[in-house]
N, C-alpha and C positions, 0 to 999 in steps of 0.2 A: 432381514438382519440389519442392524445397526452397527457401523464401525466408528467407534469413539477415539478420536484423534487428541490426544492431550497434552499441553506444552506446560511442565512444572516450573518452567523459568519465566512464564508470563507475567505481565504486570509488576515490574521491577522486581521480580524475584518472589512475588507472593503467591504465584501459582493459582490454580484453578481446582483444588482438591474438593471444596464444598461445591461446586457446580456439578464435577463428575458424580459425586456421591448421590445428588439429589436426581441427575439424570438417571442415573443407574436405578435407584430406587423407583422411579417413575416408570421405566422400561420392565422392570420387574413386575411391578402391579399390573401393567398391561399386558403380560405375558408376550413381550416382543423380544426376541433373541439380540444379543449383542455381544460386542468384543470390545475391549479396551486396549489402545495402544499408546504407550508413554515415550515422547520424543526423548532422544538421548543427546541431541546437538545439531549443528547447522546441516541441513540437507535431508534429516531423518524422515521429517514429516512428509517430503516429497518422495522418499523411498517407500514409505508405507501406503501412501496414496496410489502410487504406481503399480501397487500388488493387488489393489481392489478393483475388480473388473464390472461388478454389478451390485450395488449396494446402496444403503442410505449412509453418508458419511456426516458425522457431526463432530465439528471442531470445537474445543474448549481451550481457548486461547486468544492471542493478538492477532493483529494484522500480519505480523510476519509468518506465523503458522498457517493462517489462511493462505497466504501468497504461496507458500510451500505446498500445501495441499493442491491448489489450483494448478500449479506447474507439474504435479505428478499425475494427476487424472488423464488416462489414456482416451477414454471415450466419454464425452460428456453427456450423451443420450442414454448411457447406462447407468447414471449417478443421479441421485437427489443429493441436495447439499444443504445442510443446517449449520448453525452456530450458535455458540454461546459466548458473547465478547468479554474479555477479560484480559486485555491488554493495557498497554500505559497510553496509547492513543486512540484505539478504537475508531479509527476514521471509516471504516468499513460499516460498522453499525450506525454511527452518526450519518453517514450519507444516504442509509436506507431509512433513516427517521426512526431508529430504534434506540429508546432512551437508556441511560446507564441503569443497570440491575444492583442497585445498592443494598437491598434487603433479600433475606430469604424468602419473603413473599413475594416480591418483584421477580426474582430468579424462578421460584417453582412455578409462577403463572406463566412467564415466558417458556419453560421447559413444557409445561402441559400443552401449551400452543405448538410447539414444534413436534411434539411427538403425537399429536392428535391430527394435525393438518396434512391433507392430501393435496392441498393447492400450492402450486409451485409457480414462482415469478420468474420469468425468464430474462437474466441478465446478461448484458454484452460482457465480453471478455477482451481485453485489451492484449495486444503483442508488440514487443518491441524487437526489430532485428538488428544485430550488431553488422553495420555494414564494413566495420572494421576493427579488428582485435588489437588491442595494446598487450603487454606483457605486465602491466600494472595491475595487480589484483588487491580486493580488500583482503584485510587481515584475517577475516572470519567468512571467506568464500567457501561454496561448497566444493567438493573435489572436481565436479566437472561444471564448467560454465558452457552452455549452449548457445548457439548464435541467435537462438530465438527464445525468448522470456515472456512469461504471460502476467498480465496484472488486471485487477478488477478495481483499485482505486485510483492510482495514477502511477505513471512512470516519468521522471525528468532527470535533466542533465543539468550540472552547475551546482549552485548554492544549497538547493534543496537536498540534493543527493550527498554534498559533502558534510551537511550537518548530520544525515543519517549515519555516514561513515565514521564520523569522529564520535557519535553518541554510542555506537556498537563497540567501538574499541578504546573508549575514554577511561582510563584509572581512576578518574573521578567519578564517574557515572557507575563504574564497577563497585567501587567504596559506597556510594550513596544508594545503590541498589540494596546492598547488604543491610542498610538501614530502613529500606523500603521507601526510599526518597529519591528514586531515580530521575524523576521530572527536574528537579531543583537545577540540575546540571546543564539542562538545554539551554539556558540564556548565555552561560559562559561559553559554551560549544559553539552556537550560532554567531557570537560576536568574533570568535576567532575565524571562524569559517567564513564571515563576510569579508574581513580583512584579506584573507588569504586568496578568495576567489576574485574579489572586486579590484584587487589591487594590481591584477595581471593584464587588465584590458583584454580580454578574450573575445573575440568576435563571433558571431553565429548567425546563419542563415538557414531558412526553413522555407521547403516549397511543398505544396500539397499536389495531389495527383489531378486536381482541376486547375491548378496554375496560380493558386494564391500563394504570395510570399510574404515573410516577414525577415527583416535584417536588424541585427543589434551590433553596434561597433564595441559595446562594452556588456557582455552577458551577465546578468546575476543568476538567472534559471530560466530554462524552458522545459515545460511539462505538459503532457497529456493526461488529461483528467477524465476518467469513466465516471466517476462519483465527485460531487462538489468539493469535499475537504481532504487535507493532508496535514501532516507535521502536528496531529494531536489537536485538530479543532479549527485550523486555518481555512476559511471558505473561499479559496481561491477562483473556484470555477462553479458559480451559483447556477448555470445553465446546464451543467453535466448531470444527465438524469439516468445514465446506465442502461438505458431501455430504448433510445431513439436510433439505435444503429451509428451512432457518431461520436466521436471523442472532442472535448473541448481543449484547443491548445492555449496555454497561458505563456507568454514570453515577456520577460521584464528585464530592463537593463536600460543604459542611457540615462541615468539619473545619478544625481549627486547624494552622497552617504546620508546627508540630512533627509533627503527626500525618501530615500528608502526607509528610514527609521520612522518617518510618519506614515509610510505605505502599509506598513505590518500591522499596526493597530486596526486600521479600517478593515484588512483582510480578516483579521480575527474576529471583529464584530459582524462580518458579513455581509459590510455595507458595498452596494453596487457601485457608490461613487469612485471607488478606486479603479474601475475600469477605465474612467475617463482621464486618468492622469497621464501626463507625458511620460513615454517610456514603458507603458503596459500595453500588451497587443493581444487579442484574444478572438477566436472564432472557433465554430466548429467545423469539423472536417472528418473524412473517411480513413484517408491515408496520406503521411507526411513525412518528409525526409528532412532531418536537421544535421546540419554540420557545424563544428566549432574548429577555430584556428590553431587551438592547442586541445589534447585529451583532458576531459574532466571526469569525475564521478558519475555514473548511472545508477539511478535506484528504479526498482519496481517495488511498488507498495511498502516503501521504506528500506527494502531489503537491498543491500549494494554488494556488487561482486566484482566489478572492472571499471577500469577508465576507457573511454572511447571518445573519437571525434566525429563519429557519423553513425547515425540511427535512424531507423524508419519504424514509425508508430503507425499501427492499423488495428482493425479488429479480427478477431476468428470469425469464421462461418458459424461455428457451433455456439451455443448459449448454454449458461450455466442454469441448471434447474435448481432454483433457491427455494426452499420450504419456508412459507412465510405463515 
């Protein structure tokens, strides 16, 4: 049985109806039973996934829908997971080396592949634990925010999460989404968030389970990466593989605003040279606790729920059985 979970609001409001149509046609042709679930709002994909105990789940949507489903699955040993990328960012697909599906031909070839394949790539699953909860919640948070949240791309605190929070709730982005131009709003949002986060001079400390440390007097952001990209194509963590049993920490701060503006184009190009810049800390780890002097927004795969000043990043013992 295939359970198809689709988000009609993905890809800046364009939805994924064509992908679902082609997927259903392919499953019918191969006489594979399936059911389709359409999400109705924040938290619904997680609720749906939580009711599927043994099945193949195919997500048609963006990184946010994938994250909700990953957080809903009860037993990863009983679930095979596939997806058709159709979001604004698609960092999960990008990190796995899956190209954009721009034509019906490309889409149909990809659907044939995931419905034929019995091969599963075992992917690491990240977990972030809230060591301290505030009462400051995102405007679009789910009804229940657990102490532990999973991620398969990245989880971060500070600027990157702040941009996600503003983008999810921006009136400008909502308007542009209706015109299918949601990505145009991110530059202005990022600029506003940079001024908001960096002007406060918030300190950050991190320590791993094997004693490695990082300190920033003035944090921009600190994020744990399972895959290389976040933010719609910024290659902040080139060494993150998702299969080596380790996460990559990237902690950035203690630099001038002009330096920051030079830093981001290098990360966008995927250049490793930005690693050598002053104020950029990076290494691989298995478990790390991060604390900040003031609460900041926390994201998991771009989904923002709460502000916190202390989290622990780690990996689950279970793996995601990813259909390839």
